[in-house]
N, C-alpha and C positions, 0 to 999 in steps of 0.2 A: 320586537314588533312593531311595523308601519301603525301611522299614526293614520284614523281612517279619518275621511274631512268631515269637518264642522262650519256648516257658514252661521257667518254669524250677521244678525239681524237685530231692528235695535228698534222697537216700538211703540208706544202706551198699550198697554198690555194690558190697561181697566176696559180702553176703547175700543183694540184686537177683539175683548171677550164679549164685550156687547154687540161690535161688530156682525160678529160668527153669528150670534141667535139668531139674531134680523137675515138670514142667510140664506141658516138651516131654515127654517120656515118659511121664506122663498121658496128652497128650495121642494117644502112637501108641497105648496099651494100651486106648485107646475105643476105636478104630477110622479113625483121623483120622490124615490126612499132615501131621504138621508141621512136612512143609518147603513145604504150595503158601501161595500169596499169599493168602491170607489171612490163613492160622495162620502165620505166619513173628512177627511181634509179639506175638503173644500171650504166649506167654511169660513174656516178661520184664513184660505187662503187665497180666498176671496176678497177675506176683510185688510191683511195686508197688502192683499195687491194693488185697494183705492186708495189705503192710506197714505202710501209711496204714488201714486197717480192725485194723490189735490196738499202734500206735500206742502205747495204753495201756502197756507193759510198758519206756516210754525214760520216763516219766511221775514223778512222784512227788506222788499226789493231798495230802498232806500237808504237803507245802512250798509246793504252791499255796495254799492260808488262810494258811499262813503269813505268805506275800508280801501280803497286804494282812492283817491283824487288827491293830486298833485296840480301848483303852479307852471303852468307853460303860455309860453308865446303865440303858439302851432295854432294859427286861423284857418287852416283851411281845413277840406272838408277830411272826419274822421267816420273810414263806413269798415262796418263788420255784417259778412251778407254768406250765405247759406246755413248759417244757425237754425239746426234741426228743431221742431216744436212737436209735441205731443202731449196731445191737452182734451179734453175732457169737454162734450157739449151737452148742459145743465142741462138741454129741454126732451133728452134718453138718456143719459149718460152714459153715451155712446165717446167713441174718440173721432178726433179731427188730428192728420196731421202733416205739415208742410218745414216751409221754411223761413222762415221771416229773415229784412234785408234793413236793420240799421244803420241810420247816419246822423252824424253831429258833425256841427260847427264850433268849436267851440270858443269862448269869448275868456279867457282867464288861466281855466284849469278846464283839464283832463282829463279822464278814470284810467284805470285795466282796460287792456281792449276782453279779458277771461268776463269783467264783472261786467258787462254790455251782452254779454253769454245767459249768461247768467238770470239777470232782471229779465229776461226772458225765458228763461226756464222757470224761476219762482211763480212768471202769475200764470205762467200757460196751465200749475202743477194744482190747478181751482178749478173749478167749474165754469165753463165760461162761453160764452160767445165769442167768435173773432172778430166781432167787432170794434169791443169794446174789449178784447185783448191788446188788438191797435192803439187802438189812442190809452189804454194806462201803461203800454211798454212807454209810448214820448211823453205822457204829464207826469211822469219817475224824470228818466235822465233829462226831461225842459226843466221839472224842479230841485233837482240835487245840482246839478249843473251850471242854469241859467245861460245853457248856451245862445249865438246867434240863432240857429236853430238845429230841430231835429224835424227825421226825416220814417218811418216808417212805414213799410210791405211787407204783407204775411201772405201768402199764396198757399192754399191747404186743398185737401181733402179733405173731404168728412160719410164717415161711416154710417149715419143718420142717413146718410141719403145715399148713399150707394149698398148698404143691405135691407134695409126696406123701406116705406112711403113710394119714392118714385125709382128708387134702384138706377142714377144713373152712373154710369162706374168710373168711365172719366171725366168726369165732371169739378170740377178748380175755381175753389174762392180765394177773389181776391181785395184783398182791401189795404188804405192805406190811408196813412196820418201825418200831416206835413206844422210846426209853427216858423214863426221868422221867418230869416230868407228862402226858408222853402216855401212859404206860402206869399213872400213880397220880390219875390229875386227869380224872374222865369228859370234864365242861364244857371240856375244853379241849381233850381226843382227840374230844371234837362237832366244836365250834370251826372244827379245823382238817379236821374231813368237811366242812361244811356251807362253811366257803370255796376246797375244790377239788372237790366233792359237780356242783356243774352242766356241773362240763368229766371228772366219770366216767360211762363207762358205763353 
């Protein structure tokens, strides 16, 4: 007999139970019947969804970088672009979705390329504003690797502007943050912008 599919998930069960109780009450306040068939498991599903979308609180972005940190004399730009971002606006608890472009110029140490994307993911999976997210990524890389400079550009669409409020469907928000040579050397900053420019809207 063929085994039935079994999904494996790992959550803090006490947190999920508490969150689900609150979401059940929210459904009731909104005028719904949380005991009807279609909503019976909704509070638990939403609780697990929220736990996943905010899992960055349980991760240490500095430890992520340090787990794959190597001595290397390479002193040219390292750029990881088109890193997908799925984050939650802390003002309305609605998603904002986009891409991050992250560069640094090493000064004795490099890190694994996937670790840059993981740092972005770690900070993005928290309640955020795009401006803070941009600076947190920049500062983490600068503090851990101590490179000659860091550059971060994020472009994202915010559903809190698309689904409610002003309801502008095609607006894109772009934020940037720089340190070191990306601030002091115009040519270095221009090189970064040129390399990611075809992706910027």
